[in-house]
N, C-alpha and C positions, 0 to 999 in steps of 0.2 A: 548286409548283415545289419540288423537292429540290434542294440545293447538290450541285455546283456547277452554275450556269445562267446563260446571258445570251441575251437576245432583242432582235433588232434589228426596229424598227418603221420601215417604208419611209415616206417622205415622202407626204401626201396632201391632198387639199382640205380635207376635214372635220377638224375639231379632234378631239384625242386627249385621254381623261381617264383618270388611274390614281389607283386607292386601294389602299393597303397596309393589309389587314385583320390580317395576322398574319405576324410575322417582320420582315425588313427588306431593303432592296434598295439599289442604286445606280443613278443616272440620268445619261446623257451624251447631249449634243447638241453639233453641232458650233459652236455658239454659246455653251457652257458646260462649265466642267470637271465632272469627277464629282462629284455630289452625293448625300449620304446620306439616305436616305429610312427612316423607322422607322414602326412599326406605329401607324395612326391618321394618316399623313400622306396628303394628296391633292395631285395636281399636274394642271395643265390646261396643254396645248400648243395655243394658239387657232388657230394656222395649220397644224397637222399636220405640223410640222417632223420630219425624220428622227430618230430618237433610238434610244438603247439602254437598256434595263433589265437589271440584272445582280446576281447574289449577291455578286459582287466585280469591281472594275474590271479584273482582269487575265484574265477568263474570255473565250475566243472565242464570238463572237456567232452565233446562227442566226437566220434569218428567222422570224419569228412565224408565218408561214403554214405553216412545215414542221413545226410540232406537229400530232398528231392531235387532232382536235376531235369532242366528242360534243355533239350538239344537245340543248338542254334546252327551249328555247321559241322562237318566231319570232325569228331574228336574235340569239339568245343561245345560247352555247357553252361547255362545259367544257373547258378545255385543260390540259395538264400534261406534263411529261417522263416518261420510262419508270419512273425510280426512285419518283416520286409515285404512279404507278399500282400499283406493287408493294407500296407501303406501305398504300394503300387496302385490298388485298386481304389484308392481313395479314403479309406477308414484311418482313424486315428490320427487327427489333425495335430495331437500333442505328443506324437510318437518320439520313442528315444533316438538319440543319435544315430547315425547310419555311417557304416563303413562300406566302401565300394573298393574292391581289389581284383587284381587280376592275378591269378595263380596258374601256373603251368609246370609240366613235367618236360624235360629234355635229356635227349641222349647225345652224350659227346661221342665224336668221331674218334675216339681213343680207347684203348684197352683199359680195363680197370686198375691194372698194375703199371700204367705209364707213370713216370717219375712226376709228370706234372700233377696229376690227379692225386698222387701219393702225398704230395708237399702242401696242397692245398688246406686252408683251415676248414673246419666243418661249416662256419657260415662267413659269407662274403657279403659287407654291407656296402652299398653304392655311396651312401652318405658320407662315408669316412674316404672314399676315393674321389670325390668329385673335383677337389682342388688340383688332382694331379693329371686329369683328363678333361679338357674342356668339351670333349663330345658327349660326356655323361649327362650335365645338366639339359643339353639340347633334347638327347633321347628320352630323358624322363618327362620333359615338357610335353614332347610329342605323343608319348604314351597316354599321359593325362589327358591331352585333348581328345584322343581317339575314345579313351574310356569314358568321357563326359559327353561325346557327341552322339552316341548311340546310331551312327550312319551305317549305310550299307557297306560291308566289308570290313566293319572296323574290328571284328575278333581276329580276322585273318591278318590284317596289318599289325594289331598288336603282338600277334604271335611272332611275326618277322621282326619287329622292333625288340621284343624280347630276347631274341636270338642274337642280335647286335648287341643290345645292352650287357647281355651276358658276357660276351666276348670282350666287350669294353672294360666291364669289371675286372675280369681275368688279366687282361693286359695291364690295366692300370697297378694290378695287384703285383704283376711281375716286375714291373719296371720302378715301383716305389721302394726297392731295397727290402723286400718282404722276406728275405731268408738270409742265410750266412753267405760269406764270401765264396763258398765252394758248392758245386753241386750243379745240377740241371740248369736251374734258373740263372745261377752266376754264368753259366756259359751262354745262355739265350741274350743274356743283356750285354754280352760283348758282339759288336755287330760282326766282326771277321769269323769269329768261332760259331756265332748264331747261324751264318749262312751254311755252316758245316752240318750243324744239327738239323737245319731245316732241310737240306738235301737228301739226308739220310731218311728222314721220315717221309719224304715227299716219294721218294724211289726205293724202299727197302730191299726190293728184289735184286737192285745193281750188286756186281761184284765189287763192294767198295774196298779200297785198300789204302795204306797210308800215303802213298804217293798221289792218288786220285783226290783224296780228301785233303791233303796238304796244298794241292793246286787250288782248290775252292778258297782256301784260307789266304793262299797267297804267300805261303812261308815253306821255309826248307821242311823236309820230312822230321828231321831230328826235333827243330824248333816247334813243329806242329804237334808232333807225338807228345813232348813235353808238356806243352801248354793244355793240350786236351787232358792228358791223365791228371794233371795238377788241378785243374779247376773243375773237371767234371767228376773226377774221383775213381776213374777206372779207365783202363786203355781204349783206343779207338776200337779194336777188335772185338773187344768184349760189349762195347756199347752197340756196334752194329749187329752183333748176334742177338742182343736183347731186343732191338727194335724189330728185328725179323721174327722173333717169337711171339711178340706183342701182335704183329700183323696176323702171324698164322693163326693165333688163338682166336682172334677175332672171325677170320675167315671160316674156320672150323667149327666154332662153336656159334656164332650168330647166323653165318650162312649155309651151314652144313657142307662146306666143301671137303672133299676126300682128301685124306692126309697126303696121298702120292700127288695130287694136284697142287697142294699148297707147297710141298718140297720142291716140285719143278719151278714154280712161279718164284721161289726164293732162292734159286740158284743152286740147290744140293743135287749133288750126282745121284743121290740114291734115296729112296724112302727111309732105309734103315740109319743112315748118317743124319738124316734130319731128325729122326725120331729121338735118336741120342742126344743130339743138340737141345732139342725141345725138353726134354725130360732133365737134362742137367741144368738148364735155365729156369723152367718153370716148376719143375719139382714133380710133374706127372707126365705121363707118355701122352702124346696127342689123341691116341685111341681112346682114352678116358673122356676128353671131350666129346668125342663122337658119340660115346655111350651115355653121355649126359651125367657123368659121376664127377666133374670138376667145375 
């Protein structure tokens, strides 16, 4: 993009990711004042909130979809404003400063109601987390090289690097003491309790009970149950039930799975008992998801 420019990104369900490879930009969201981004900065908007990227805060924004796009590969496009296209063709030797960015959408393999997504801020800035994860600067440098090199396969490599960088940003945020001393993040920061949380999410269909979860933690049943409830803020049984419903929601809503199949995979004796549990936790019956009403 050649100055002046400003792009409005509408709200969406998928997360948004931006990496500034060259030049600089300003970022604005309804939840945050204008933030200055420099070359090498990356930002992640976990909930895909509406936002604006601009060469300066006072430039009127146009919708990102209004820019002409040139297909590069599957779901990858080259975008630019008119002055940038003229510069590529050799016109305008005294052209305005240029900003080169890699912008993408990504879908987390998590239900939108997952506690991790619910606790994330609207904007996560890699620059603020670099000191807490030595891998972040290396990934940023690799992305900058790929963005500048314009080699075969660079777009695909950039997309994969963005996946890794987004995960690194989230991990650094989790580990840096970004929340209170209780709750889901407090639990995953404790190695023994974190193993329990991970096991539940890896295999939500298993018939998890207190003895089996306590064995993973390496603690007595009473000590495990007390620690889990105190730190997570709810009982193990309640948490397991919520994770099952998160999984069911994704299966039914995104993959079109039949309610009876989801109930069987998650260990329920009948579709009716599953539907009652689903409505109690999620607030709507699973049939509403099938009908597209939730």
